[in-house]
MIDRENTOR-838521 format. One record per residue (C-alpha): residue in one letter; z, y, x. Coordinates in Angstrom, 2 decimals, decimal comma, padded with zeros to 5 digits. Each point is the difference from the previous one (the first is absolute). Example, Ala and Ser with C-alpha at 12.3 -4.5 7.8 and 13.67 -1.06 7.14 Angstrom:
[node "A"; [007,80; -004,50; 012,30]];
[node "S"; [-000,66; 003,44; 001,37]];
***
This chain:
[node "M"; [010,54; -002,55; 021,12]];
[node "P"; [-001,50; 002,70; 002,23]];
[node "L"; [-001,22; 003,15; -001,68]];
[node "V"; [-002,72; 002,45; 000,83]];
[node "I"; [000,54; 003,45; -001,46]];
[node "L"; [-003,20; 001,76; -000,92]];
[node "Q"; [-000,58; 003,56; -001,16]];
[node "L"; [-002,11; 000,44; -003,10]];
[node "I"; [-001,04; 003,10; -001,91]];
[node "A"; [001,58; 000,44; -003,42]];
[node "E"; [000,94; 002,69; -002,48]];
[node "R"; [003,67; -000,83; -000,38]];
[node "P"; [002,79; -001,91; 001,76]];
[node "L"; [000,53; -003,57; -001,12]];
[node "F"; [003,40; -000,62; 001,52]];
[node "S"; [003,39; 001,40; -000,80]];
[node "T"; [000,66; 003,24; 001,88]];
[node "A"; [003,49; -001,29; 000,66]];
[node "F"; [-001,62; -002,29; 002,59]];
[node "H"; [-002,79; 002,35; 001,08]];
[node "P"; [001,23; 003,60; -000,45]];
[node "K"; [-003,11; 001,51; 001,58]];
[node "L"; [-002,16; -001,41; -002,78]];
[node "A"; [001,61; 002,49; -002,37]];
[node "L"; [-001,37; 003,02; 001,90]];
[node "P"; [-002,45; 002,09; -002,08]];
[node "H"; [-003,64; -000,91; 000,37]];
[node "R"; [000,84; -003,01; 002,14]];
[node "R"; [-002,91; -002,45; -000,35]];
[node "I"; [001,19; -003,15; 001,67]];
[node "L"; [000,21; -003,50; -001,35]];
[node "V"; [001,55; -002,69; 002,11]];
[node "F"; [-000,42; -003,66; -000,67]];
[node "A"; [000,97; -003,10; 001,88]];
[node "M"; [-002,42; -002,85; 000,56]];
[node "A"; [001,10; -003,37; 001,25]];
[node "T"; [-001,80; -001,13; 003,13]];
[node "N"; [-000,82; -003,61; 000,79]];
[node "P"; [001,98; -001,60; -002,85]];
[node "A"; [000,48; -003,73; 000,28]];
[node "P"; [-002,72; -001,97; -001,80]];
[node "T"; [002,59; -001,39; -002,38]];
[node "G"; [001,68; 003,38; -000,50]];
[node "Q"; [-000,31; 002,21; -003,05]];
[node "R"; [-001,83; 003,29; 000,31]];
[node "N"; [-000,30; 002,73; -002,62]];
[node "I"; [-001,98; 003,21; -000,39]];
[node "P"; [002,43; 002,90; -000,57]];
[node "A"; [-000,16; 001,37; -003,54]];
[node "A"; [000,24; 003,53; 001,38]];
[node "L"; [-003,11; -000,58; 002,10]];
[node "I"; [-001,90; -001,25; -003,06]];
[node "D"; [001,03; 003,06; -002,00]];
[node "E"; [-000,99; 002,33; 002,82]];
[node "A"; [-003,40; -001,67; 000,35]];
[node "R"; [-000,60; 000,39; -003,73]];
[node "Q"; [000,43; 003,76; 000,32]];
[node "H"; [-002,94; 000,20; 002,41]];
[node "V"; [-002,32; -002,91; -000,79]];
[node "Y"; [-002,16; 002,03; -002,39]];
[node "E"; [-000,94; 002,34; 002,79]];
[node "A"; [-002,53; -002,73; 000,82]];
[node "A"; [000,09; -002,73; -002,66]];
[node "I"; [-000,42; 000,14; -003,77]];
[node "R"; [002,09; -001,54; -002,74]];
[node "T"; [-002,21; -002,89; -001,06]];
[node "P"; [-000,33; -001,19; -003,60]];
[node "L"; [001,51; -003,15; -001,45]];
[node "V"; [-002,36; -001,65; -002,51]];
[node "R"; [000,03; -003,21; -002,03]];
[node "L"; [-002,29; -002,79; 001,18]];
[node "N"; [-002,46; -000,73; -002,79]];
[node "H"; [000,78; -003,69; -000,04]];
[node "D"; [001,64; -002,34; -002,51]];
[node "G"; [002,77; -002,10; 001,51]];
[node "P"; [003,66; -000,98; -000,33]];
[node "A"; [001,15; 003,05; 001,96]];
[node "E"; [-000,77; 003,69; -000,27]];
[node "I"; [-001,72; 000,87; 003,25]];
[node "Y"; [-000,28; 003,58; 001,21]];
[node "L"; [-001,99; 001,36; 002,92]];
[node "K"; [001,35; 002,57; 002,44]];
[node "L"; [-003,28; 001,54; 001,18]];
[node "E"; [000,62; 000,86; 003,63]];
[node "N"; [-003,73; -000,41; 000,58]];
[node "L"; [-000,29; 003,51; -001,48]];
[node "Q"; [001,85; 001,64; 002,90]];
[node "P"; [-002,02; 002,53; 002,07]];
[node "I"; [-000,58; -002,67; 002,66]];
[node "G"; [-000,43; -002,85; -002,49]];
[node "S"; [003,33; -001,70; 000,76]];
[node "F"; [003,79; 000,33; -000,15]];
[node "K"; [000,24; 000,41; 003,78]];
[node "I"; [-000,27; 003,78; -000,33]];
[node "R"; [003,58; 000,03; -001,28]];
[node "G"; [001,65; -001,58; 003,03]];
[node "A"; [-002,42; 001,47; 002,53]];
[node "W"; [000,60; 003,56; -001,12]];
[node "N"; [003,75; -000,44; 000,00]];
[node "A"; [000,00; -001,56; 003,47]];
[node "V"; [-002,26; 002,63; 001,57]];
[node "R"; [001,74; 003,02; -001,53]];
[node "L"; [003,40; -001,26; 001,19]];
[node "L"; [-001,05; -000,33; 003,63]];
[node "P"; [001,69; 002,55; 002,24]];
[node "E"; [-002,50; 002,74; 000,82]];
[node "D"; [000,11; -000,72; 003,74]];
[node "Q"; [-001,24; -003,52; -000,74]];
[node "R"; [-002,44; 000,81; -002,80]];
[node "R"; [-001,96; 002,64; 001,91]];
[node "H"; [-001,18; -002,62; 002,51]];
[node "G"; [-001,69; -001,94; -002,79]];
[node "V"; [000,71; -003,22; -001,86]];
[node "W"; [-001,36; -003,53; -000,07]];
[node "T"; [000,40; -003,13; -002,06]];
[node "V"; [-001,32; -003,54; -000,45]];
[node "S"; [-001,81; -000,88; -003,19]];
[node "A"; [-002,53; -002,04; -001,94]];
[node "G"; [-001,09; 003,32; -001,47]];
[node "N"; [002,36; 001,38; -002,64]];
[node "A"; [002,85; 001,08; 002,26]];
[node "A"; [-002,71; 001,34; 002,31]];
[node "Q"; [-001,21; 002,31; -002,75]];
[node "G"; [003,53; 000,99; -000,95]];
[node "V"; [000,98; 000,96; 003,53]];
[node "A"; [-003,35; 001,73; 000,63]];
[node "F"; [000,44; 002,00; -003,21]];
[node "A"; [003,56; 000,96; 000,94]];
[node "A"; [-001,01; 000,90; 003,55]];
[node "R"; [-002,79; 002,24; -001,25]];
[node "R"; [002,43; 001,70; -002,37]];
[node "A"; [002,43; 000,49; 002,90]];
[node "G"; [-002,78; 001,23; 002,29]];
[node "V"; [000,43; -002,65; 002,70]];
[node "P"; [-002,35; -002,64; 001,47]];
[node "C"; [000,07; -003,60; -001,19]];
[node "K"; [-001,10; -003,31; 001,50]];
[node "I"; [-000,11; -003,34; -001,79]];
[node "L"; [-000,03; -003,51; 001,40]];
[node "M"; [-001,99; -001,65; -002,80]];
[node "I"; [-000,60; -003,65; -000,71]];
[node "D"; [-003,65; -000,63; 000,79]];
[node "A"; [-000,55; -002,02; -003,17]];
[node "A"; [001,04; 002,88; -002,28]];
[node "P"; [-002,60; 001,12; -002,57]];
[node "Q"; [-002,46; 002,60; 001,23]];
[node "A"; [001,11; 002,25; -002,86]];
[node "K"; [003,40; 000,30; 001,64]];
[node "F"; [-001,43; 000,87; 003,41]];
[node "D"; [-002,20; 002,65; -001,61]];
[node "A"; [002,95; 001,48; -001,88]];
[node "V"; [002,12; 000,28; 003,15]];
[node "R"; [-002,78; 001,90; 001,76]];
[node "R"; [-000,45; 002,34; -002,98]];
[node "L"; [003,69; 000,80; 000,23]];
[node "G"; [-000,29; 000,89; 003,68]];
[node "G"; [001,57; -003,13; 001,45]];
[node "E"; [-001,30; -001,86; 003,05]];
[node "A"; [-000,28; -003,72; -000,68]];
[node "V"; [000,18; -002,55; 002,82]];
[node "K"; [-000,94; -003,55; -000,99]];
[node "A"; [002,09; -002,99; 001,06]];
[node "S"; [000,52; -003,59; -001,11]];
[node "Y"; [002,58; -000,88; -002,65]];
[node "D"; [002,20; -001,71; 002,62]];
[node "E"; [-000,14; 003,02; 002,29]];
[node "C"; [000,89; 002,35; -002,85]];
[node "W"; [002,85; -002,20; -001,22]];
[node "Q"; [001,43; -000,13; 003,52]];
[node "A"; [-000,24; 003,78; 000,30]];
[node "L"; [002,03; 000,30; -003,20]];
[node "A"; [002,71; -002,18; 001,51]];
[node "D"; [-000,10; 001,76; 003,39]];
[node "R"; [-000,45; 003,52; -001,44]];
[node "T"; [-002,35; 000,79; 002,85]];
[node "H"; [-003,62; -000,54; 001,04]];
[node "P"; [-001,85; 001,10; 003,15]];
[node "T"; [-002,68; 001,89; -001,95]];
[node "M"; [002,45; 001,97; -002,13]];
[node "N"; [002,08; 003,10; 000,66]];
[node "G"; [002,21; 002,38; -001,93]];
[node "A"; [002,77; -000,81; -002,47]];
[node "F"; [-000,25; -003,47; -001,54]];
[node "I"; [000,14; -000,20; -003,81]];
[node "H"; [000,87; -003,55; -000,98]];
[node "P"; [-001,97; -000,79; -003,19]];
[node "F"; [002,77; -001,90; -001,75]];
[node "E"; [003,19; -000,60; 001,98]];
[node "D"; [001,80; 003,32; 000,39]];
[node "D"; [002,38; 001,64; -002,47]];
[node "A"; [-001,99; 003,21; -000,41]];
[node "F"; [-003,22; -001,81; -000,88]];
[node "I"; [001,75; -002,34; -002,42]];
[node "A"; [001,88; 002,89; -001,65]];
[node "G"; [-003,32; 001,70; -000,70]];
[node "N"; [-001,34; -003,17; -001,61]];
[node "A"; [003,18; -000,22; -002,08]];
[node "S"; [-001,16; 002,99; -002,05]];
[node "A"; [-002,41; -002,34; -001,80]];
[node "G"; [002,97; -002,04; -001,22]];
[node "L"; [001,76; 003,10; -001,31]];
[node "E"; [-003,11; 000,95; -001,97]];
[node "I"; [-000,18; -003,48; -001,55]];
[node "I"; [003,54; -000,01; -001,34]];
[node "E"; [-000,44; 003,54; -001,31]];
[node "D"; [-003,21; -000,90; -001,83]];
[node "L"; [001,13; -003,47; -001,14]];
[node "P"; [003,81; -000,10; 000,01]];
[node "D"; [000,15; -003,49; -001,54]];
[node "V"; [-002,26; -001,64; 002,60]];
[node "D"; [001,11; -003,55; 000,75]];
[node "S"; [-001,96; -000,83; 003,16]];
[node "I"; [-002,18; 001,74; 002,57]];
[node "V"; [-002,53; -001,73; 002,25]];
[node "A"; [-001,42; 001,50; 003,20]];
[node "A"; [-002,16; -001,43; 002,76]];
[node "F"; [001,87; -000,92; 003,18]];
[node "G"; [-001,72; 000,59; 003,33]];
[node "G"; [002,81; 001,42; 002,09]];
[node "G"; [002,33; 000,62; -002,92]];
[node "G"; [000,23; 003,79; -000,08]];
[node "L"; [-001,16; 000,35; -003,61]];
[node "S"; [001,91; -002,81; -001,70]];
[node "C"; [003,20; 000,68; 001,94]];
[node "G"; [-000,33; 003,74; -000,58]];
[node "I"; [-000,32; -000,49; -003,76]];
[node "A"; [002,92; -002,44; -000,02]];
[node "A"; [002,11; 002,44; 002,03]];
[node "A"; [-000,77; 002,76; -002,52]];
[node "L"; [001,09; -002,20; -002,91]];
[node "K"; [003,19; -000,95; 001,82]];
[node "A"; [000,74; 003,67; 000,67]];
[node "R"; [-000,29; 000,71; -003,73]];
[node "G"; [001,93; -003,09; -001,07]];
[node "H"; [-003,02; -001,40; -001,84]];
[node "K"; [000,00; -003,76; -000,61]];
[node "A"; [-003,75; -000,72; -000,04]];
[node "R"; [-001,05; -002,70; 002,44]];
[node "V"; [-002,55; 000,76; 002,72]];
[node "F"; [-002,33; -002,75; 001,16]];
[node "A"; [-002,34; -000,10; 002,97]];
[node "A"; [-003,56; -001,30; -000,39]];
[node "E"; [-001,80; -001,81; 002,82]];
[node "P"; [-003,34; -001,80; 000,29]];
[node "E"; [000,02; -003,75; 000,61]];
[node "T"; [-001,67; 000,53; 003,38]];
[node "A"; [002,76; 002,26; 001,33]];
[node "A"; [003,41; -000,45; -001,59]];
[node "P"; [002,72; 000,27; 002,65]];
[node "L"; [002,52; 001,52; -002,42]];
[node "A"; [-000,13; -003,03; -002,29]];
[node "L"; [000,68; -002,20; 003,03]];
[node "S"; [002,82; 002,31; 001,05]];
[node "F"; [001,72; -000,24; -003,38]];
[node "A"; [-000,32; -003,79; 000,14]];
[node "A"; [001,44; -000,16; 003,52]];
[node "G"; [002,58; 002,76; -000,41]];
[node "S"; [-001,24; 001,82; 003,10]];
[node "P"; [-003,09; 001,99; 001,08]];
[node "Q"; [-002,95; -002,30; 000,61]];
[node "K"; [-003,52; -000,02; 001,43]];
[node "F"; [-002,81; -001,28; -002,20]];
[node "P"; [-001,96; -002,92; 001,48]];
[node "N"; [-003,77; -000,17; -000,43]];
[node "W"; [-000,24; 003,65; -000,99]];
[node "Q"; [-003,45; 001,01; -001,25]];
[node "A"; [-001,71; 003,36; -000,39]];
[node "T"; [-001,43; 000,50; -003,50]];
[node "F"; [-001,06; 002,76; -002,37]];
[node "V"; [003,72; 000,50; -000,69]];
[node "D"; [000,21; 002,02; 003,20]];
[node "G"; [002,69; 002,45; -001,08]];
[node "C"; [002,79; -002,56; -000,30]];
[node "G"; [001,02; -003,33; 001,40]];
[node "G"; [001,23; 000,33; 003,57]];
[node "K"; [000,39; -002,64; 002,66]];
[node "S"; [003,79; 000,24; 000,00]];
[node "V"; [002,97; 001,78; -001,52]];
[node "F"; [001,57; 002,47; 002,41]];
[node "P"; [003,78; -000,52; 000,39]];
[node "R"; [000,80; 003,59; -001,04]];
[node "M"; [-002,05; -000,45; -003,18]];
[node "W"; [001,67; -003,33; -000,73]];
[node "A"; [003,35; 001,82; 000,19]];
[node "L"; [-001,23; 002,01; -003,01]];
[node "A"; [-002,10; -002,56; -001,84]];
[node "H"; [002,44; -002,90; -000,10]];
[node "H"; [002,48; 001,90; -002,17]];
[node "L"; [-002,18; 002,61; -001,76]];
[node "L"; [-002,89; -002,17; -001,20]];
[node "A"; [000,15; -002,70; -002,66]];
[node "G"; [-002,50; -002,16; 001,87]];
[node "S"; [-003,65; -000,28; 000,95]];
[node "I"; [-002,74; -001,14; -002,38]];
[node "V"; [-002,96; -001,55; 001,79]];
[node "A"; [-003,39; 000,52; -001,66]];
[node "T"; [-003,12; -001,97; 000,78]];
[node "L"; [-003,11; 001,82; 001,13]];
[node "E"; [-001,71; -000,99; -003,24]];
[node "E"; [002,87; 001,37; -002,09]];
[node "T"; [-000,22; 003,23; 001,98]];
[node "R"; [-003,76; 000,22; -000,47]];
[node "Q"; [000,37; -000,62; -003,73]];
[node "A"; [002,66; 002,72; -000,20]];
[node "M"; [-002,36; 002,39; 001,77]];
[node "R"; [-002,65; -000,79; -002,61]];
[node "L"; [002,46; 000,32; -002,88]];
[node "L"; [001,08; 003,44; 001,18]];
[node "A"; [-003,61; 001,14; 000,19]];
[node "E"; [-001,00; -001,47; -003,37]];
[node "R"; [003,03; 000,95; -002,07]];
[node "N"; [001,33; 003,18; 001,60]];
[node "R"; [-002,96; 001,22; 002,06]];
[node "V"; [002,17; -000,07; 003,12]];
[node "I"; [-001,34; -000,65; 003,49]];
[node "A"; [002,66; -001,90; 001,93]];
[node "E"; [-000,18; -001,29; 003,53]];
[node "G"; [001,27; -003,49; 000,75]];
[node "A"; [003,63; 000,96; 000,56]];
[node "G"; [000,20; 001,96; -003,26]];
[node "A"; [-001,59; -002,86; -001,92]];
[node "C"; [002,36; -002,50; 001,68]];
[node "A"; [002,98; 001,69; -001,66]];
[node "V"; [-001,71; -000,20; -003,39]];
[node "A"; [-000,88; -003,65; 000,61]];
[node "A"; [003,65; -000,68; 000,77]];
[node "G"; [001,09; 001,81; -003,16]];
[node "L"; [-002,37; -002,10; -002,08]];
[node "T"; [001,43; -003,32; 001,25]];
[node "G"; [003,03; 000,24; -002,29]];
[node "K"; [002,34; -000,43; 002,97]];
[node "C"; [001,51; 003,46; -000,46]];
[node "G"; [001,55; -001,08; -003,28]];
[node "P"; [-000,39; 001,58; -003,44]];
[node "G"; [000,16; 003,62; -001,02]];
[node "K"; [-001,62; 003,06; 001,47]];
[node "I"; [-001,59; -000,49; 003,41]];
[node "V"; [-001,42; 002,74; 002,20]];
[node "C"; [-002,64; -001,02; 002,53]];
[node "I"; [-000,72; 002,47; 002,80]];
[node "V"; [-003,72; 000,52; 000,49]];
[node "S"; [000,77; 001,02; 003,55]];
[node "G"; [-003,49; 001,10; 000,99]];
[node "G"; [-003,68; 000,13; -000,84]];
[node "N"; [-001,53; 000,29; 003,46]];
[node "I"; [-002,60; -002,74; 000,04]];
[node "D"; [-003,67; 000,05; 000,95]];
[node "L"; [-001,92; 000,29; -003,27]];
[node "A"; [-002,46; -002,72; 001,02]];
[node "K"; [002,90; -002,40; 000,61]];
[node "F"; [001,65; 001,04; -003,25]];
[node "F"; [-003,22; -000,66; -001,92]];
[node "E"; [-000,36; -003,42; 001,63]];
[node "L"; [003,55; -000,99; -000,92]];
[node "V"; [000,06; 001,18; -003,61]];
[node "T"; [-003,45; -001,36; -000,90]];
[node "R"; [000,42; -003,43; 001,56]];
[node "A"; [-000,19; -002,78; -002,61]];
***
């Protein structure tokens, strides 16, 4: 399998100096990691444990350690909420975005960065770019909530609207005629996923006997990052993806045993998860790291959004509520279940409409 060797900034060498003598030099600040390129769709990909550990050392330069609280709900399982909606940008994406931007070589970063997003990765990359002092452009899905467009502008990013299909194609192509600078993929690359993995490390530190974890699946960077973190620590908790019924390509992929496109895809209020397809490189992670995909109906997701507001006073966007809806189905099994409230970036008028509907 071909390898691309990338230079990253770190505080200490991660490889034996018997193989890399120069890493032992005083004050040497070089980390080298290898990332597989273009793995076969049926191949097995992993996120290096060393990369996850290195990301953890720096993630709190931008993100916060979010609390883990019990859902105030009576049921057969103990459900806990990982409140990523409390991040400075209102979503977990700050973890991966910061890690990806800070690890760019300076000669690339200084020309600016860009990404494709429904809004949360946009805010994460814009936040990271502002921290790094470089310009940022975002190709944003035109149906994203206005709150997300407003947030990107507040963070200094330039948002360019495009259709969902155009954005999804740009993710696959990693290029777009209106964009320039270094591309930050919002879910597929090792550095972004390693940043997201820090959420998984926090969970097993705060709740060592967790049995299952559920996270929304849009591209797969959060669920696969958490699962990679657990694997790196030898933890046996299962990690499930959550998808809405209107956009569940991962469930189809598990059924078929290969990455699939979702027919009759629909845009809904669950805008932060549920893609049109599973990218082959993400399938190379998901098929062996995840325990499966739990598909939630839109009504189950709406009810979960209402439950979170009523019982825990939590504002969750559709993707965050989708994970809770999946956790409430009972399909994760018994025991202690952590649901990732991945974000809270939703227009308040839309939130009010959803949670007050009879």
